[in-house]
C-alpha positions in Angstrom: 99.6 79.7 76.2 96.2 81.3 75.7 95.7 81.5 79.5 99.1 83.3 80.0 98.3 85.8 77.3 94.9 86.5 78.9 96.6 86.9 82.3 99.1 89.3 80.8 96.4 91.3 79.2 94.3 91.5 82.4 97.4 92.6 84.4 98.2 95.3 81.8 94.6 96.6 82.1 94.8 96.6 85.9 98.1 98.4 85.8 97.0 101.0 83.2 93.9 101.9 85.2 95.8 102.1 88.4 94.1 99.1 90.0 95.5 96.0 91.4 94.0 93.1 93.3 96.0 94.1 96.3 94.8 97.7 96.4 91.2 96.7 96.0 91.2 93.9 98.6 93.4 95.6 101.2 91.9 95.7 104.7 89.5 92.9 103.7 87.4 95.4 101.8 84.9 94.5 99.2 84.4 97.9 97.5 86.0 101.4 97.7 84.0 104.6 97.4 84.9 108.3 97.0 82.7 110.9 98.6 82.7 114.2 96.6 81.3 117.6 97.6 81.1 120.2 94.8 80.4 123.0 97.3 80.4 123.4 101.1 81.5 121.2 103.9 79.4 118.1 104.7 79.3 115.6 107.6 79.0 112.0 106.4 77.6 109.2 108.6 77.9 105.5 107.6 75.6 102.9 109.2 75.0 99.2 108.5 71.2 98.5 108.2 71.2 94.7 108.6 73.1 94.2 111.9 73.0 90.4 111.5 75.7 90.7 108.8 79.1 91.5 110.1 80.1 94.4 107.9 82.3 97.5 108.4 83.8 100.7 106.9 87.4 101.7 106.9 89.5 104.6 105.8 92.5 104.0 103.4 94.7 103.1 106.3 92.4 100.2 107.3 91.1 102.1 110.4 87.4 101.3 111.0 85.2 104.4 110.7 81.6 105.5 110.8 81.9 109.1 109.9 83.8 111.5 107.6 83.9 115.1 106.6 83.9 116.1 102.9 84.4 119.4 101.1 85.7 120.5 97.7 89.2 120.4 99.0 88.8 117.1 101.0 87.6 114.1 99.0 87.8 111.1 101.3 87.6 107.4 100.3 86.1 104.7 102.4 86.1 101.0 102.1 83.1 98.7 102.7 83.8 95.1 103.8 82.1 92.1 105.3 83.4 88.8 106.6 83.4 85.4 105.0 80.2 84.3 106.8 78.1 87.1 105.2 75.6 86.0 102.6 75.7 89.4 100.7 72.3 90.3 102.4 73.9 93.6 103.3 72.7 97.1 103.1 73.9 100.4 104.6 73.1 104.1 104.7 75.4 107.0 103.8 73.9 110.2 105.2 75.4 113.6 104.3 74.4 116.9 106.0 75.9 120.2 105.0 77.6 122.2 107.7 76.1 125.6 108.3 78.7 127.0 110.6 76.0 128.8 112.5 75.3 129.0 116.2 71.6 129.5 115.6 69.7 126.2 115.3 68.1 125.8 111.9 66.2 122.8 110.6 66.7 123.3 106.9 70.1 121.9 106.3 70.8 120.4 102.9 71.0 116.7 103.3 71.4 113.5 101.2 70.5 110.0 102.2 71.8 107.1 100.1 70.5 103.6 100.9 73.1 101.2 99.4 72.6 97.5 98.6 73.1 95.2 95.6 70.9 93.1 93.5 73.9 90.8 92.9 77.7 90.9 92.3 78.6 94.2 90.6 74.9 95.2 90.5 74.5 98.1 92.9 71.0 99.1 94.0 71.1 102.6 95.5 68.1 104.7 96.5 68.7 108.5 97.0 66.7 111.0 98.9 67.5 114.8 98.6 66.4 117.3 101.2 66.2 121.1 101.3 67.6 121.7 97.9 70.6 119.3 98.1 71.7 117.7 94.8 72.7 114.1 95.5 74.0 111.7 92.9 76.1 108.5 92.6 77.9 106.7 89.9 79.4 103.3 89.4 83.2 103.0 89.2 83.6 99.6 87.4 85.6 97.1 89.4 86.0 99.4 92.4 82.6 100.5 93.8 80.5 103.7 93.7 81.2 107.4 94.1 78.7 109.6 96.0 78.4 113.2 95.0 76.7 116.2 96.7 76.2 119.9 96.1 
């Protein structure tokens, strides 16, 4: 009886927050992440650091991706997944470079580099580097993943 009440309570919490086990684990994904730009358009590149671990990124349609474009009117979500053989010794980079829309080469684009790994389950370890005045930040979304924010 107590177990069924607990399950009902957890289900109600999941429904009220808009989360379900199916939505979080679709595509074989471990975590989901929003990429948010407060101003400007940015090119996003995703890259696995430890190639010995079989890991990947997908869009919301389960299509494997390695790049995105983000702007204030386009906030994409990507999933990060790894196979059952992985031992969680996984790290990746998320690099964001602001579009300049200029035909003149310039070497002072705003850029953010996030190095993403974890100290353990639900314990993200993210190192952020800001370049040329970019403001780069991230936040934990409990039970889902992390959001990455630039301006």
